[in-house]
N, C-alpha and C positions, 0 to 999 in steps of 0.2 A: 593416113593425120598427125601435122610434128604436131608434141606437148606445147608450152606451154612452162611449164616447169617441169623440174626432174632434183632428181635426188644425187649428190656429192657430197665424196670425206672432204672436205674445208679447215683448210688452218690458218686459226685468226686466234687474233690477241687475247685474250682472257683480259680478267681484273685487277691479278695480280705482273703486268707486263713479258706475261710468256706465251710462245706461240705453241699452240695445237690442237688438234682436231680436230674437231666435229660432223658427228651429218644433220647435214644443212637442204633444204629443200632452192637451186635455185633457179633464177629465169635463164629462161635459152639465147636472150636482150644480153645476158650478162656473160653468152661463148665471143673470145676475138671473133673479127670481124675477114672469113678467109673460106677458101674456093668451096669448101668440104664440111660437109656434116657428117659423121659416126654417131649412130648407134652403136654406143659400146655392151659391148659381152661380156671379152674376161677382159683382165690387168693381169699386170703381175708386181712381186714388193722388190723393188732394191734398195743398196745403200744410199745412193742420191733420195730415192722419194723420205724416207728414215732423216734423209737431212731435210728437206723441201717440210715437212711435217714438222719439225719440229722448233727454226725458223733458224735455220742457217744462211747466214745475206749474201752467204758464196754460188751457193745454189739457189736458190727467188733471193730477190732486189726487191720486190713486194706486199703485204698483205689484203688482207685473206687473198689466198690461193688457193689450187686444188691440186696436189702433186700427182703421179704415175707417169714418168717416165716411157712405157710402152702401154699399145694397147689394142685392143683386135676389133672388128667387128663389123657391120652396115651401110656402107652410104645410105642416106637418106632423102643427102642431093646434094650436086654439083653442079656450080660453077665451069667446072674445068672437058672442056672434050673430051682428056685424056681417064677423067674417070666419069661411072658413070654408076646413075642413083642403083643399085641392090649389087651395087656389088663385096665381095666379102676381101676385108683387108687386113689390112698390117700398118700399126705404126713405130717404130722404133727411133729415139734420138731426135736429133735436132734440136728445137726449144724445146719441147710438148714437156711440160710435169715443173719441165723448170719455170718458169716465167710464164709457162704457156696451160695457159687451163689443161691440167693431166684426163690421164683413164680414171680415173681415181670418182671420176662423174659418170651420169650414167650415158652422156653427149658428148663428144672433144665434136670442137670445127680448125680444122690446118689447112697449113697451104696444100694442092695438090704434086709436091716437090717433095710431100714427107711419106705420102700413103703408096705404097706396096700390095699388091696381089694378094692375099695368104693363094697359098700354092694347096694345087688340088687334094693333092693327096694328103695333110694337114686339117686337120681340125680346127678349129677355136682355141678350144681348149688346150689341145695338144702346143700350140704356138706360143700363148703365155706359159704356158710349163717353164719353153723351155727361152721365151721371153728377149729381151737384151741381151742375158749376158747367154748365153747360147747361139744370140747372133751374133754377138761380138767374137766368141771361142772362135765361131764359122769364119767367116770373115779372116783371124788372126791368121790359122792356117790354111786355109783357105791361100792369099795372098806368099807366104808360106813360100809354097811349091807353086805358085805363079819361079818366085824367084830358083827353087830346083832344088829345095830340101826333096831328098824319102827317105823311106824308113831306116835302107841301110849309113846312108850318112854317119849314126850314129845315134846317141839318147836326145829325144826334147827335155828338156825342164820344162814345171809353171810353177810360178810358186803361188805362192795365197792358194793353197792348192784346197784349199773347206771351203771359201767362198763363195757363190756363184755358178761367178766367169768361172775361176780355178777349177771346179767340180769337172760344169758341164767339159773342161779343152781335154785331161784328163779322156772324160768315155770319152772325146770326137777320135783324138789320136792314136787310143787304142784301139779300137778298128779299125784305124785307116792302115796297123800297122804299128807305129811308134813305141820303140821302149822307152818310157815314161820314169819322168824321175818327181818325183812333188815332194815339193817346201813349205813343208808350214808348220808352225806352234802347236799344233796338236799331234800332234805325232806319238800318245795314245792310243789313238783312232788308227792305225795300219791298218787294222782289217774293212773298214770304210775306204780307202784310196785303194786299197787292193780290190777289193770288187770294181773298185769305178772303171783299172784297170790299170793302178799305179807298178809299177814294177821295182821301184823301188822307193820308199822315203826322206827324206831328211827332218832335221828341224833347216828354221828357219837362219838357224847362224851359222848352219854354211854356207850359208848366200849372202848371211851380212856381211863381207873383208872385207874388215882394218886394218890391213899392213900400207897403204899406203902406197903400197903397189903402183905405177901409173898400164904397167900388166901384167899377168899373171899367164898358167901356161892354161890354153882355152880347156875346158870338160868336158862342152853341151857343143851338138847339132847344129839346136835354135834353141831360142827359149819363149816363151810364151812372160812377162813381169807385169803383173795389179797390183803390183805396189809404191813402185817407186820407188825415188830414195837410195839412201845405199843403193840397197841392195838391185836399183836398175841400173 
């Protein structure tokens, strides 16, 4: 039986004009009209979720809004033949949690194209422990290896190494046999990065070139950048 109401964290404007998250009861009819209704088991906390929950209009254009850019759960209803009621699924990325009501509610309703089957060997909780960060790191490494990257080509740099995506990228690369260089502002946490699998830890200044030269000597076979800007 599908309930008429459910619990959700809702970012909304308070009396002083600031956006802040509160726990609310929401009507199922408030969800966007899409192909697939999913009962959410777990979501994870991402940087975008924090931005959305505190009123960043570059992430979320209108409020009230439920953040949560990823979610996993069980399909309750599907109007698309590619997804079946009872399927265990993942939703990561697309517009979920940005302008489409997200995983910080007990239900989401999304297009069928956003839905991925949960791997048989992975549980709900484990999938959201990895979350969008782990999914993104894995896709980046997969694409680099499709382009011919191998451990013997040389070390791989990971910037923003202390974040979710950076940490998981280090761990995955190390398990695949790569020598990983972790660039971070948290150089006092060398033991943490070493446990993840980093061979070398460097400060972010070492990858933030200020020389103005158009071309420098190559140092790494590949890089996963989570920072952008001049470092990219």
